C-alpha positions as CSV (number, residue, x, y, z in Angstrom):
1,X,15.5,0.2,-0.1
2,X,12.4,-1.4,-0.9
3,X,11.2,-0.9,-4.3
4,X,7.3,-0.3,-4.4
5,X,5.0,0.8,-7.7
6,X,1.5,1.8,-8.4
7,X,-1.0,-1.1,-9.2
8,X,-4.0,-0.5,-10.8
9,X,-5.4,-4.3,-10.5
10,X,-4.9,-7.6,-9.4
11,X,-5.3,-10.1,-12.0
12,X,-6.0,-13.2,-9.7
13,X,-6.5,-13.6,-6.2
14,X,-3.2,-15.5,-6.1
15,X,-1.4,-12.6,-7.2
16,X,-3.0,-10.3,-4.4
17,X,-1.8,-12.7,-2.1
18,X,1.8,-12.4,-3.2
19,X,1.9,-8.8,-3.1
20,X,0.3,-9.1,0.7
21,X,3.1,-11.5,1.4
22,X,5.6,-9.4,0.2
23,X,4.3,-5.9,1.9
24,X,4.2,-8.3,5.4
25,X,7.6,-9.1,4.5
26,X,8.7,-6.1,4.4
27,X,7.1,-5.2,7.5
28,X,8.7,-8.1,8.9
29,X,12.4,-6.9,7.9
30,X,11.5,-3.3,9.1
31,X,11.7,-1.2,5.5
32,X,8.0,-1.0,5.9
33,X,5.6,0.0,8.9
34,X,1.9,-0.8,8.8
35,X,0.2,2.4,9.9
36,X,-3.9,3.1,10.4
37,X,-5.5,4.3,7.5
38,X,-6.4,7.6,7.3
39,X,-10.1,8.3,7.6
40,X,-10.7,11.0,5.8
41,X,-8.6,10.0,3.4
42,X,-11.3,8.5,0.3
43,X,-9.6,8.7,-3.3
44,X,-11.8,8.0,-5.8
45,X,-14.4,7.0,-3.0
46,X,-12.2,4.1,-1.7
47,X,-11.7,4.1,2.0
48,X,-9.8,2.2,4.4
49,X,-7.6,-0.9,3.3
50,X,-4.2,-1.0,4.8
51,X,-1.5,1.3,5.0
52,X,2.2,1.4,5.0
53,X,4.9,3.6,5.7
54,X,8.2,3.2,3.9
55,X,11.1,3.6,6.8
56,X,13.3,5.0,4.2
57,X,11.6,7.8,2.8
58,X,8.5,8.1,4.4
59,X,6.3,7.9,1.7
60,X,3.0,6.5,2.9
61,X,1.0,4.0,0.8
62,X,-2.4,1.7,0.7
63,X,-3.4,-1.3,-0.2
64,X,-7.4,-2.1,-1.0
65,X,-7.9,-5.6,-1.3
66,X,-10.1,-7.2,-4.4
67,X,-14.1,-6.7,-4.1
68,X,-15.4,-7.5,-7.3
69,X,-16.1,-6.5,-9.6
70,X,-13.5,-4.0,-8.3
71,X,-10.1,-6.0,-8.4
72,X,-7.7,-4.0,-5.8
73,X,-5.4,-1.4,-5.7
74,X,-2.0,-0.3,-4.4
75,X,-1.2,3.5,-4.8
76,X,1.0,6.4,-3.2
77,X,-1.1,8.2,-0.9
78,X,1.5,10.8,0.3
79,X,5.3,11.5,-0.9
80,X,7.6,12.6,1.6
81,X,10.1,14.9,0.6
82,X,13.4,15.0,2.3
83,X,14.8,17.5,4.6
84,X,18.0,19.0,2.8
């Protein structure tokens, strides 16, 4: 299982790069799948970014890079409920 939590802002370019490397490692190891962004999703009027689906629970997350003065964001887009 890969633990993911919301990040409301990145404190430095290095922190953002380390987190991006972490996500890329999750994709490489098969724990995450990078998927196309939903063009209709624009919470907070923020579009695009990189989107990821966790393979163990199907939840979908998005990574929005910093663009000063915006400090970036990583958040859950969709939580999947396991079928019983």
